[in-house]
N, C-alpha and C positions, 0 to 999 in steps of 0.2 A: 520583583513585584511591578516594576515599571513595564517590562515586557508584557507581563500578563494583562495589565491595564490598558496596553496598547492594543493587544490582540482582541480584547473584548470590546474596546471601542470600535475597532475595525469591523468586528463581527456585526455590532449593532448598526452600523453605517451600511454595511451591504444587505441586511435584512430590511433596513429602510428605504434603500434604493430598489430593491426588488418589489417591495410594496407599491412605492410610488409608480413603477411600471405596471402594476397590476399583474404581477407574475407569482406563480407559485415558487416560494423558496423552501428549499430542503437543506436542513442540517443534520449531521449525523456523524457516526465513526463506524470504521471497520475493525475488527479485531482478529486475530489468528495466534494459535499457539502450537508448536510442534515439539515433541520429545521422542526421539528415535534412537534406536542402538542397532549397530551393525557389527555382527560377529565373524571372525575368521580364525584360522588356526594360529595366526601370529599376533593378531590385535583384536581389541574391542574398542569401538568407537561409539561415543555418545554425543548427540546433537541436541542441543535445546535452544528454541528460538520463540520470541514473541513479537508482535506486530500490531501497531495501533495506528489508525489513519482517519483523523478528523476530515470532514469535508463540507462544502457548502456549494449549492448549485440553484440555477434559476430555470424555471420552466416557461418559455415564451409561448410555446405550444403544447396541447395536452400530451403529445407523444414524444416530447424531446427535452432533455436536460443539458445545460452547459454548466460545467462547474470546475472547482479547484480542489485538490486534495494534498495534504501535507502527511507524510508517512514517517514514522520513526520505528525502527526495528533494532533488535539486539539479539546476538547470538552467541553461543559458546560451544565449541567442539572440544572434547576431551578424549585424547587418544591413548589408550594404556597398551604400550608395547615396551620392548627393550629400550627403545628411545622416545620414551613417552612425552608427550607435549601437549599443550593446549592453545586454542586461540579464541580471541573475543572479538567480535565484529559489531560495530556500531554504525547505522546506515540513516541518513537524512535524505528525503525523497520529496520532490515537488512535481505535481502532475495537473495538467489541464485536460479534462475530458469531456466528451461528448457521448451521451447516452440516448439511444433510440428505443422507445418502448413498443411493445406489442401487446395491446389490451386483450385479456383473456376473459376476465369476468370482474364483478365489483371488488373482489378479495385480491386477484392475482394478476400480476404483469410479467411477462418474459421481456429481457431486453439484451441488446448488444452494446458494448461500450468500447470505444476507440479512445486511447489515452496518450499523451505525448509527456514523458517523464525525464527530469534530471536527478540524478542521484549522487551522492558523496559517501563513500564509506572508509573507515579506518579499521584495520584489523592488526590486533597486537598477537604477536606469536611468543610463546615461551618454550624453549625447549629445554625440559627439566634434565635431560640426560647430557645433551651437548653444551648447556648452558648459554646458548645463542638466543638472543631476543631480536626480533624483527617488528618494525612498523611499516605497515603496508597501506597504501593509499589508492583508491579505486573511484574514478569518475566514470558514470554511465549516462548515456543518452539512449533512450528505450521508446519505441513505438509497439504498443500492445493492443491485442483484440481480445475481449473476454466475453462471454455470455453471463447472464445472471437472472434472478427472479426476485420480485418484490412482492412481499405478501402484507396485505393492510390488516392491521389490527384494529384500528379505530379510524375515524376520518382524519386523524393527525398523525398518528403513529404506525410506522410499518417496519417490518423485519426484510433485510436484504442480504442475498447470499451471491457471491460471485466466485467463478472459478476462471483464473487465470491460464489460457490455453496457448495462444500463438504471439510471439514477440520478436522484434528485431532490435538488437542491442549492439550499440558501438561503445566500446569500454577502452579507457586508458588506466593502466595499473603502473604505479610507481613503487619500488622496493629497492632499497640501497642504491638509491639515486639513479637508478635504471628504469627507463620507461619502455612499456609494452603496449602496444595497441592492437585491438582485436574487434573484428565485426562477425556477427554470427546470429543465425536465426534459431530460436528456442521454441520448441514444442512440448508443452506440459500436460500430462495426464495423471498427475499425482493427487490423491484424495486430500494430502495434507496441505495443497495449495488453496483449497476452498476457504474463503473469507466470509464471516458472518458480521453484518452490520445492523444497527438501529438508527433510524431516521426519524425525524420530526419535521412535519410539514406545516409551513405558514401559508394559509390560504387568503390572499387580499380579495377584499370585496369591492366590487365596482361601486362608484360613486353614483348616487341617483341624480 
């Protein structure tokens, strides 16, 4: 309860700060859900994942947003083979993003977003056949570029869709007290990576 109260007070302070600067303040959240199955002669793998990411941003210019996003995701992979096992992953991510808009008409904007993200994930693996349980920790530093569309429903409400495509990731993985580091580029064109969000816009009025 104390943490929730702190977050609400911080949100109110940020909105008040944006209004004081006579900026457009945007708050909202992105959601995505994935349920997929992969079959082969030896196994059947089911993956379920959900993602929620509240965000707040300020628009000092009509075509640009600067904001912060917190993302929480949880996934479960269930593999049915002779060595059946399942894994659960919980991820917390923190992002600073800059979004540049391209005005199309009064209802529609295209945009490109660049974001810097730190995330921490824990994966629990239970080998039902071997009886070996593992706890794996992964820390990621990520730079990403993604296109998106904003569709205005009313003067204050808008729908936001975003498709993450290009990213550079620096990852440190720890399992059984062993650390592994890897750097790589990732190019995604999977429709399941589309995120849909709903935003509310606070428009501050200039003082007369």
